[in-house]
C-alpha positions in Angstrom: 11.3 -66.6 -32.3 13.2 -64.0 -34.3 12.8 -63.3 -38.0 15.0 -61.4 -40.4 13.4 -59.8 -43.5 14.8 -58.3 -46.6 13.0 -56.7 -49.6 13.7 -55.2 -53.0 11.3 -52.5 -54.2 10.8 -49.7 -56.6 10.5 -46.4 -54.7 7.7 -44.3 -56.3 7.1 -40.7 -55.4 4.4 -41.5 -52.9 4.6 -45.3 -52.3 6.7 -48.4 -53.1 6.2 -51.2 -55.6 7.4 -54.5 -53.9 9.7 -56.6 -56.1 10.7 -59.4 -53.8 10.7 -60.4 -50.1 12.8 -62.8 -48.2 12.5 -64.0 -44.6 14.7 -66.2 -42.5 13.5 -67.5 -39.1 15.8 -68.1 -36.1 15.2 -71.9 -36.5 16.5 -71.8 -40.1 13.3 -71.8 -42.0 13.3 -69.6 -45.1 10.7 -68.0 -47.3 11.3 -66.1 -50.6 8.7 -64.7 -53.1 8.7 -62.4 -56.1 5.9 -60.2 -57.2 4.3 -60.8 -60.7 2.8 -57.3 -60.8 5.9 -55.2 -60.8 5.6 -52.0 -63.0 9.2 -52.0 -64.4 8.5 -48.8 -66.3 8.8 -47.0 -63.0 12.1 -48.6 -62.0 15.4 -46.7 -61.9 18.2 -47.6 -64.2 20.1 -48.9 -61.2 17.3 -51.3 -60.3 16.9 -52.5 -63.9 20.7 -53.2 -64.1 21.3 -54.6 -60.6 18.1 -56.1 -59.2 16.1 -57.3 -62.2 18.8 -59.7 -63.5 18.9 -61.4 -60.1 15.2 -62.5 -60.2 14.4 -66.0 -61.2 10.6 -66.3 -60.8 7.5 -64.8 -62.3 8.6 -61.3 -61.2 11.3 -61.5 -63.9 8.7 -61.9 -66.6 6.0 -59.6 -65.3 7.3 -56.4 -66.7 8.7 -57.7 -69.9 6.7 -55.4 -72.1 7.4 -52.3 -69.9 11.1 -52.2 -70.3 12.3 -48.8 -71.4 13.8 -50.2 -74.6 10.5 -51.9 -75.5 8.2 -49.0 -75.1 5.5 -48.6 -77.7 5.9 -46.3 -80.6 3.0 -44.2 -79.2 4.9 -43.6 -76.0 8.1 -42.7 -77.8 6.0 -40.2 -79.8 4.5 -38.7 -76.7 8.0 -38.3 -75.1 9.2 -36.4 -78.1 12.4 -38.4 -78.5 13.6 -37.2 -81.9 17.1 -35.9 -81.6 16.4 -33.0 -83.9 13.6 -31.9 -81.6 16.0 -31.7 -78.7 19.0 -30.3 -80.5 18.2 -26.6 -79.8 17.9 -27.3 -76.1 21.2 -29.2 -76.1 22.9 -26.3 -77.8 21.4 -23.7 -75.5 22.4 -25.7 -72.4 25.9 -26.3 -73.8 26.3 -22.5 -74.4 25.1 -21.6 -70.9 27.3 -24.2 -69.2 30.4 -23.0 -71.2 29.5 -19.4 -70.3 29.4 -20.3 -66.6 32.7 -22.2 -66.7 34.3 -19.3 -68.7 33.2 -16.9 -65.9 35.0 -18.9 -63.3 32.5 -21.5 -62.1 34.2 -24.7 -60.7 31.0 -26.8 -61.1 27.7 -26.5 -62.9 24.4 -28.3 -62.1 21.9 -28.7 -64.9 18.3 -29.6 -63.9 15.1 -29.4 -66.0 12.1 -27.5 -64.8 9.6 -30.4 -64.7 10.7 -32.1 -61.5 7.9 -31.3 -59.0 9.1 -33.4 -56.1 12.6 -32.0 -56.0 14.0 -31.6 -52.4 16.8 -29.4 -51.1 18.2 -32.4 -49.3 18.5 -34.3 -52.5 20.3 -31.4 -54.2 22.6 -31.0 -51.2 23.5 -34.7 -51.3 24.0 -34.6 -55.1 26.4 -31.6 -54.8 28.2 -33.1 -51.8 29.3 -36.0 -54.0 30.5 -34.0 -56.9 34.2 -34.8 -56.4 33.6 -38.5 -57.1 33.6 -37.9 -60.8 33.9 -35.3 -63.5 30.3 -35.8 -64.5 27.5 -37.0 -62.3 24.2 -38.1 -63.9 20.8 -38.6 -62.3 18.6 -40.6 -64.7 14.9 -40.2 -65.0 12.6 -43.2 -64.5 12.5 -43.9 -68.3 16.3 -43.4 -68.9 16.3 -39.7 -69.6 18.4 -37.2 -67.7 17.0 -35.2 -64.8 20.3 -33.9 -63.4 23.8 -33.3 -64.7 26.5 -32.2 -62.4 29.7 -31.1 -64.2 33.1 -30.4 -62.9 34.5 -29.6 -66.3 33.2 -28.0 -69.5 32.2 -30.4 -72.3 30.1 -28.7 -75.0 29.8 -32.0 -76.9 28.2 -33.8 -73.9 24.6 -32.7 -74.2 22.1 -35.0 -75.9 18.5 -34.8 -74.5 15.6 -37.1 -75.3 15.1 -40.9 -75.1 17.8 -42.8 -73.2 19.8 -39.6 -72.8 21.3 -40.7 -69.5 23.2 -43.5 -71.4 24.1 -41.2 -74.2 25.4 -38.5 -71.8 27.5 -41.2 -70.1 28.9 -42.4 -73.4 29.8 -38.9 -74.6 31.4 -38.1 -71.3 33.5 -41.2 -71.3 34.4 -40.6 -75.0 35.7 -37.2 -73.9 37.9 -38.8 -71.3 35.7 -37.7 -68.3 34.9 -39.9 -65.4 31.2 -40.6 -64.7 29.1 -41.4 -61.6 25.5 -42.5 -62.1 23.3 -41.7 -59.0 19.8 -42.8 -58.1 17.5 -40.2 -56.5 13.8 -41.5 -56.7 12.2 -38.1 -56.3 14.6 -36.4 -58.8 13.9 -39.3 -61.2 10.2 -38.3 -61.4 9.4 -35.8 -64.0 6.3 -34.6 -65.9 6.2 -35.6 -69.6 2.7 -37.1 -70.0 -0.8 -36.9 -68.7 -0.2 -40.1 -66.9 2.7 -38.4 -65.0 0.3 -35.6 -63.9 -2.3 -38.2 -62.7 0.4 -39.8 -60.6 1.5 -36.5 -59.2 -2.1 -35.7 -58.2 -1.9 -38.7 -55.8 1.2 -37.3 -54.0 1.4 -35.0 -51.0 2.8 -32.0 -52.7 3.4 -28.3 -51.7 0.5 -25.8 -52.0 1.8 -24.1 -55.3 2.0 -27.5 -57.0 -1.4 -28.6 -55.7 -2.9 -25.3 -57.0 -1.3 -25.8 -60.4 -2.9 -29.3 -60.8 -6.2 -28.4 -59.2 -8.0 -28.3 -62.5 -9.4 -31.6 -63.8 -6.7 -33.5 -65.7 -7.7 -34.3 -69.3 -8.7 -37.9 -70.0 -7.3 -37.9 -73.6 -5.0 -40.7 -74.5 -3.5 -38.8 -77.4 0.0 -37.2 -77.6 0.9 -34.8 -74.8 2.3 -31.4 -75.6 4.8 -31.7 -72.7 8.3 -32.8 -73.1 
């Protein structure tokens, strides 16, 4: 007897979170189930937009309170979402990007420094697809932006903070630029909170990162100074 199996899942840095599983037997029997313990806060934007709406069981309801647009005020505070807070960074990045294009660059890749699981293969794959659009965006797990690949200068593009991936897309399209959203699970993982550090501590990371997080991680539940 042969069986065919298909799954949907959230790919975490070191494991997966099963969303649904479907099996079909050679004799026509079928089985389908959805998890009611999905942590939707760890899902990529692509998964939220393309997988979650297709669910019809308890799995659809399980993460209702963990959608990015329903995060608690405390979480938003810890992430430092205020646009004024991020404006200096946006201005600095815009100036640097314009300088590079002015110096003859044909493309510019912008990546934050808090992506501990970044891989050369992911960057190569990202750059290899740069001709598909004027602007390529890699969202973080919570809707922020963890990579921007630009084929054209657009000083008005940059807007970091909460839901910045959607805002970057909107600004690019408003400027007449084509946009490609790409999903890279390891690039989507960044360090903004103590909880992120705890998750990183469970991963098989390189020695320098392991040494950096060797000290005990604070147990405080208050606001983090990272962002």
